[in-house]
C-alpha positions as CSV (number, residue, x, y, z in Angstrom):
1,M,92.1,317.5,248.7
2,T,93.3,316.4,252.1
3,D,93.5,312.7,253.0
4,L,90.3,313.1,255.0
5,N,88.5,314.6,252.0
6,L,89.7,311.8,249.8
7,H,88.7,309.1,252.3
8,L,85.2,310.6,252.6
9,H,84.8,311.0,248.8
10,D,85.9,307.4,248.2
11,A,83.6,306.0,250.9
12,L,80.6,307.8,249.4
13,H,81.2,306.5,246.0
14,W,82.0,303.0,247.3
15,R,78.7,302.5,249.2
16,Y,75.4,301.5,247.6
17,A,72.1,300.0,248.8
18,T,73.3,296.4,249.0
19,K,70.7,294.0,247.5
20,Q,72.4,290.7,248.4
21,F,74.4,290.0,251.6
22,D,76.9,287.3,252.2
23,P,75.3,285.3,255.1
24,L,78.6,283.7,256.0
25,R,80.3,287.0,256.9
26,S,79.6,288.9,260.2
27,L,80.7,292.2,261.6
28,T,83.5,292.1,264.1
29,A,82.7,293.2,267.7
30,T,85.0,296.2,267.1
31,D,83.2,297.4,264.0
32,W,79.8,297.0,265.6
33,S,80.9,299.0,268.6
34,S,81.9,301.8,266.2
35,L,78.6,301.7,264.5
36,Q,76.8,301.6,267.8
37,Q,78.7,304.8,268.8
38,A,77.5,306.5,265.6
39,L,73.9,305.7,266.5
40,L,74.4,306.9,270.1
41,L,76.0,310.1,269.0
42,S,73.4,310.9,266.4
43,P,71.7,314.3,266.8
44,S,68.0,314.9,267.4
45,S,65.7,317.8,268.0
46,Y,66.4,319.1,271.5
47,G,68.8,316.2,271.8
48,L,65.8,314.2,272.9
49,Q,66.6,310.9,271.3
50,P,63.0,309.7,271.0
51,W,64.1,306.3,269.6
52,K,65.1,302.7,270.2
53,F,67.5,300.8,268.0
54,V,66.4,297.2,267.9
55,V,69.4,295.1,266.7
56,V,68.6,291.6,265.4
57,T,71.5,289.1,265.1
58,D,69.7,285.9,266.2
59,P,69.7,283.5,263.2
60,A,66.3,282.0,264.1
61,L,64.7,285.5,264.4
62,K,66.3,286.7,261.2
63,Q,64.7,283.8,259.3
64,Q,61.3,285.3,260.2
65,L,62.1,288.8,259.0
66,P,61.5,288.5,255.3
67,E,57.8,287.9,255.8
68,A,57.6,291.2,257.6
69,C,59.7,293.0,255.0
70,W,57.8,292.3,251.8
71,G,59.9,289.2,251.1
72,Q,63.2,291.0,251.0
73,T,66.2,288.7,251.9
74,Q,68.6,291.4,253.2
75,P,67.2,291.2,256.8
76,R,67.8,287.4,256.8
77,D,71.2,287.3,255.2
78,C,72.9,290.4,256.7
79,S,75.0,290.4,259.9
80,H,73.1,293.0,261.9
81,F,69.6,294.1,261.2
82,V,68.9,297.5,262.9
83,V,65.3,298.6,263.3
84,F,64.7,302.2,264.1
85,A,61.7,302.4,266.4
86,A,60.3,305.9,267.1
87,R,58.7,306.8,270.4
88,R,54.9,307.1,269.8
89,T,54.6,310.2,272.1
90,V,56.7,312.7,273.9
91,D,55.1,312.7,277.3
92,P,56.2,314.7,280.4
93,Q,57.6,311.5,282.0
94,F,59.9,310.9,279.1
95,V,61.0,314.6,279.0
96,Q,61.7,314.4,282.7
97,Q,63.9,311.3,282.1
98,Y,65.8,313.3,279.5
99,L,66.3,316.2,281.9
100,Q,67.6,313.9,284.6
101,R,70.1,312.6,282.1
102,I,71.3,316.1,281.3
103,A,71.7,316.9,284.9
104,E,73.7,313.8,285.5
105,I,76.1,314.3,282.6
106,R,76.6,318.0,283.0
107,A,76.5,318.1,286.8
108,V,73.8,320.7,287.0
109,P,70.7,320.6,289.2
110,V,67.6,319.4,287.4
111,T,65.7,322.4,288.6
112,A,68.0,324.5,286.4
113,L,66.5,322.8,283.4
114,E,62.9,323.6,284.0
115,G,62.8,326.1,281.2
116,L,64.0,323.5,278.7
117,G,61.4,321.0,280.0
118,T,58.7,323.6,279.6
119,A,59.8,324.3,276.0
120,I,59.9,320.6,275.0
121,N,56.5,319.8,276.7
122,G,55.0,322.8,275.0
123,K,56.3,321.7,271.6
124,A,54.9,318.2,272.2
125,S,51.5,319.6,273.3
126,R,51.2,321.7,270.2
127,M,52.1,318.8,267.9
128,G,49.4,316.6,269.4
129,S,48.8,313.6,267.2
130,E,51.8,314.5,265.0
131,Q,54.3,313.5,267.8
132,L,55.0,310.1,266.2
133,A,55.7,311.7,262.8
134,W,58.1,314.2,264.5
135,N,59.9,311.3,266.3
136,S,60.1,309.3,263.1
137,R,62.0,312.1,261.4
138,Q,64.5,312.0,264.2
139,C,65.1,308.3,263.4
140,Y,66.0,309.2,259.8
141,I,68.7,311.5,261.1
142,A,70.2,308.6,263.0
143,L,69.9,306.4,259.9
144,G,72.0,308.9,258.0
145,F,74.7,308.8,260.6
146,L,74.7,305.0,260.5
147,L,75.0,304.9,256.8
148,Q,77.9,307.3,256.7
149,A,79.8,305.5,259.5
150,A,79.3,302.2,257.8
151,A,80.6,303.5,254.5
152,L,83.7,304.9,256.2
153,L,84.4,301.5,257.7
154,R,83.7,299.7,254.4
155,I,80.7,297.9,255.9
156,D,77.9,297.4,253.4
157,A,74.4,298.6,254.3
158,C,70.9,298.8,252.9
159,P,68.4,301.3,254.3
160,M,65.0,299.8,254.2
161,E,61.6,301.5,254.3
162,G,60.1,298.3,253.0
163,I,59.0,297.0,256.3
164,Q,55.5,296.1,257.5
165,T,55.1,297.6,261.0
166,D,52.1,295.5,261.8
167,R,54.1,292.3,261.3
168,L,57.5,293.5,262.4
169,D,56.5,295.1,265.8
170,P,55.2,291.8,267.3
171,L,58.4,290.0,266.2
172,L,60.5,292.6,268.0
173,N,58.3,292.9,271.1
174,L,57.3,296.4,270.2
175,A,53.6,295.8,269.9
176,G,51.8,297.6,272.7
177,S,55.0,299.4,273.8
178,D,55.9,303.1,273.7
179,Y,57.8,302.5,270.4
180,T,57.0,301.4,266.9
181,S,59.2,300.5,263.9
182,V,59.6,303.2,261.2
183,V,62.6,302.2,259.1
184,A,65.5,299.7,259.2
185,C,69.0,299.1,258.0
186,A,70.7,295.8,257.1
187,L,74.4,295.7,257.8
188,G,77.1,293.3,256.7
189,Y,79.1,292.5,253.6
190,R,78.0,292.3,250.0
191,H,77.7,288.9,248.3
192,A,80.1,288.4,245.4
193,A,77.0,287.7,243.2
194,D,75.3,291.0,244.0
195,R,75.3,292.6,240.6
196,A,74.0,295.9,242.0
197,A,77.5,296.6,243.3
198,M,78.6,297.2,239.7
199,D,75.8,299.7,238.8
200,A,76.9,303.2,238.2
201,K,75.5,305.7,240.7
202,V,72.7,307.8,239.2
203,R,72.5,311.3,240.7
204,F,71.3,314.7,239.4
205,V,74.2,317.1,238.7
206,A,75.0,319.6,241.4
207,E,73.5,322.5,239.5
208,D,70.1,320.8,239.5
209,V,69.9,320.3,243.3
210,F,71.9,323.1,244.9
211,V,70.5,326.6,245.2
212,S,72.9,329.4,246.1
213,L,71.4,332.5,247.7
């Protein structure tokens, strides 16, 4: 194995879903900047990025999070609590905003992107009420990127589907907006008393999950 292979292998075995965070330890600005880049560079269908990443670090707000997360303490005790909010719809206005961004970055006229816009709007129209479900799946791609980046930086993380959208959205000013919370991730450093850190990973063997054709 190369050094890069070994680094990745070690990081994947080191990480686990942290159950207890040390509330006295916080991410450095440099580490958070790297994790932020991982989120910004996450892929999505059509590159559309139908998400918002709501980052909670305010201690007073974090104290209110457990009641919206089934009593779990990770959101309160972690350094950064990232909520992945999916766009409720993919409307033509949002698609146009995305096309404008492509034109700006790639220095092409936005009129040259009409075909792409038509394709995206057509896809969204065919999905109808399933647009939120599609956008939510994009959020899980970004979550995977965040977890991998955190592991490589030796930053503990806990992906959390145990959130109550009807309680969390009002706390995060998402209620009534174009976005709604779908999943979250607590980031920080494991508490010395977190016994879960010592648990052996339980995974099926490769032969049970890989299919070669």
